[in-house]
VOGU-3710 file (C-alpha; in Angstrom, 3 decimals, decimal comma):
1> flplclwsaa> 18,981/5,914/1,856  21,916/4,067/3,421  20,851/4,856/7,038  17,404/3,403/6,298  19,004/0,264/4,844  21,199/-0,189/7,919  18,201/0,320/10,207  16,179/-2,235/8,236  19,015/-4,770/8,283  19,325/-4,408/12,057
11> klkspapqqa> 15,633/-5,295/12,421  15,932/-8,563/10,516  16,276/-11,801/12,425  18,476/-14,501/10,942  16,919/-17,965/10,762  18,217/-20,516/13,214  20,968/-22,662/11,644  20,033/-26,195/10,724  22,157/-29,222/10,129  23,194/-29,828/6,538
21> karaplpisq> 21,623/-33,287/6,467  18,192/-31,741/7,033  18,488/-29,476/4,006  16,639/-30,609/0,923  17,837/-29,603/-2,572  16,160/-26,681/-4,276  12,928/-27,746/-6,041  14,064/-26,399/-9,410  11,328/-28,286/-11,249  8,786/-26,330/-9,205
31> iwaqlagyag> 10,371/-22,881/-9,542  11,573/-22,998/-13,163  8,930/-20,493/-14,279  10,179/-17,905/-11,792  13,759/-18,594/-12,894  12,829/-18,202/-16,558  10,944/-15,000/-15,849  13,950/-13,613/-14,017  16,170/-14,541/-16,965  13,823/-12,516/-19,155
41> fglgyivflt> 14,328/-9,604/-16,783  18,114/-9,867/-17,101  17,932/-10,023/-20,890  15,517/-7,148/-21,309  15,862/-4,475/-18,650  19,543/-3,755/-19,298  18,853/-2,831/-22,923  16,848/0,251/-21,940  19,489/1,408/-19,474  22,315/0,714/-21,942
51> flsawmtqqa> 20,838/2,390/-24,993  18,569/5,075/-23,521  21,098/7,864/-23,964  21,891/6,738/-27,505  18,173/6,615/-28,300  17,629/10,143/-27,002  20,646/11,368/-28,986  19,206/9,702/-32,071  15,986/11,614/-31,420  17,949/14,899/-31,164
61> asasfsaavw> 17,114/15,381/-27,478  19,036/18,140/-25,727  21,569/17,404/-23,004  19,387/19,100/-20,387  16,345/17,021/-21,355  18,383/13,814/-21,314  19,596/14,677/-17,830  16,018/15,383/-16,734  14,924/11,950/-17,967  17,692/10,224/-15,992
71> illglsicis> 16,893/12,258/-12,852  13,210/11,402/-13,121  14,082/7,732/-13,641  16,336/7,755/-10,575  13,735/9,422/-8,370  11,152/6,866/-9,489  13,528/4,052/-8,522  13,855/5,566/-5,037  10,126/5,377/-4,333  9,445/2,099/-6,172
81> plvwrailar> 9,481/-0,080/-3,009  6,589/1,956/-1,617  4,589/1,316/-4,776  5,097/-2,458/-4,868  5,278/-3,283/-1,175  1,639/-4,334/-0,765  1,655/-6,496/-3,901  4,833/-8,305/-2,875  3,452/-8,982/0,597  0,137/-10,287/-0,714
91> hasglplami> 1,286/-12,802/-3,318  3,570/-15,836/-3,029  3,214/-16,721/-6,723  4,910/-15,364/-9,836  2,269/-12,668/-10,259  4,368/-9,813/-8,779  7,303/-10,595/-11,090  4,949/-10,831/-14,072  3,427/-7,440/-13,264  6,853/-5,873/-12,790
101> ltcialgsal> 8,181/-7,282/-16,079  5,102/-6,018/-17,906  5,681/-2,503/-16,581  9,370/-2,632/-17,542  8,377/-3,792/-21,032  5,898/-0,924/-21,317  8,511/1,599/-20,250  11,000/0,176/-22,770  8,609/0,238/-25,726  6,728/3,468/-25,065
111> pvlfpgnisl> 9,350/5,911/-26,444  9,613/3,878/-29,655  5,897/3,411/-30,204  5,067/7,026/-29,352  8,163/9,169/-29,983  8,336/12,483/-28,159  9,495/14,155/-24,990  6,302/13,447/-23,038  6,505/9,777/-23,931  10,115/9,623/-22,735
121> liaavifgls> 9,218/11,218/-19,413  6,316/8,819/-18,871  8,539/5,891/-19,838  11,187/7,011/-17,332  8,584/7,007/-14,537  7,093/3,610/-15,448  10,499/2,027/-15,957  11,970/3,555/-12,803  9,052/2,474/-10,632  9,490/-1,127/-11,759
131> vfmapsavtn> 12,997/-1,973/-12,881  14,747/-2,722/-9,596  11,742/-4,391/-8,010  12,333/-7,611/-9,957  15,094/-8,709/-7,525  12,720/-7,934/-4,673  10,061/-10,079/-6,325  12,268/-13,173/-6,562  13,640/-12,618/-3,049  10,088/-12,324/-1,752
141> farqnlpahs> 9,129/-15,473/-3,667  11,994/-17,430/-2,111  11,231/-16,235/1,406  7,539/-17,081/1,112  7,908/-20,475/-0,544  11,158/-22,031/0,654  12,450/-22,969/4,113  14,790/-20,412/5,649  17,891/-22,570/5,254  17,327/-22,624/1,469
151> wgaaislftv> 17,077/-18,867/0,990  20,782/-18,348/0,387  21,019/-21,091/-2,221  17,845/-19,936/-3,956  18,905/-16,290/-4,173  22,333/-17,382/-5,413  20,740/-19,429/-8,183  18,462/-16,554/-9,197  21,467/-14,224/-9,234  23,544/-16,507/-11,459
161> vfavaqtlgp> 20,667/-16,853/-13,938  20,209/-13,087/-13,919  23,936/-12,397/-14,347  24,263/-14,640/-17,402  21,179/-13,104/-19,002  22,297/-9,562/-18,205  25,641/-10,243/-19,892  24,012/-11,516/-23,088  21,284/-8,874/-23,334  23,295/-5,836/-24,482
171> yaagllgdla> 25,315/-7,843/-27,008  22,187/-9,272/-28,603  20,425/-5,899/-28,544  23,440/-4,123/-30,024  23,707/-6,681/-32,804  20,002/-6,357/-33,559  20,268/-2,574/-33,605  23,261/-2,689/-35,951  21,509/-5,056/-38,333  18,340/-2,955/-38,352
181> gdigisllga> 20,143/0,378/-38,305  17,782/1,563/-35,567  18,261/1,402/-31,801  14,495/1,506/-31,424  14,304/-2,043/-32,785  16,577/-3,142/-29,938  14,273/-1,530/-27,385  11,238/-3,238/-28,905  13,062/-6,559/-28,937  13,905/-6,149/-25,255
191> sgllllgavi> 10,281/-5,310/-24,550  9,228/-8,527/-26,263  11,619/-10,582/-24,144  10,315/-8,930/-20,996  6,726/-9,700/-21,959  7,669/-13,308/-22,682  9,278/-13,500/-19,243  6,128/-12,024/-17,724  3,921/-14,657/-19,370  6,162/-17,450/-18,098
201> altqkplpnh> 6,379/-15,982/-14,587  2,602/-15,726/-14,493  2,405/-19,527/-14,554  4,432/-19,791/-11,335  2,242/-20,967/-8,467  3,044/-21,018/-4,735  4,854/-24,219/-3,854  2,488/-26,937/-2,577  4,480/-27,584/0,591  4,356/-23,934/1,606
211> prgqiaqsgk> 1,487/-22,657/3,801  0,257/-20,342/1,052  0,493/-23,115/-1,487  -1,475/-25,383/0,819  -4,136/-22,693/1,220  -4,374/-22,348/-2,569  -4,677/-26,111/-2,999  -7,332/-26,243/-0,296  -9,293/-23,483/-1,999  -9,243/-25,389/-5,283
221> qe> -10,540/-28,536/-3,575  -13,364/-26,605/-1,946
//
């Protein structure tokens, strides 16, 4: 996929540089819900990827089946942008991130709630189709709601929030699994965090000073 990425990058046009004095600070008070939802993503998604192999071993899955699950998950990741492209383009709110987090939560919990090989395969597809679209959702949100000169700062902030959460997630999940004596509890806990992040992200509206936000406000007034 690298040639496609290089081709896509060559098609992008960089925004015209603006003077620093014209740059307003990031409206954190207006985007906190998206930030919190993305933190939920960092806390929750990594648990499934970290403990999936251990969970399958605990369920006495064969090495060949475990490999098949990972292959299916990887193939699903490859086609995930095609699945979510229309939704990301249509919405400037937190709805895409909320939908993505809900799907990740479903994929994380499904093997625990319904143990079995079929459940694991379905979970791998759902999880793979959604997991790496969360960064795309916050990038899309920033591009649709913030001026071009703020994109770099916004994505950096989202990335720092994500990185801290991603660091804490496996430790907390491992501790929970050790205390419960069951890795499945860790997966369910991660699913709960993802759903909480989805609920918070769902409250994120387009920013009022953005064209889409202005359209939404106009619609409410009408």
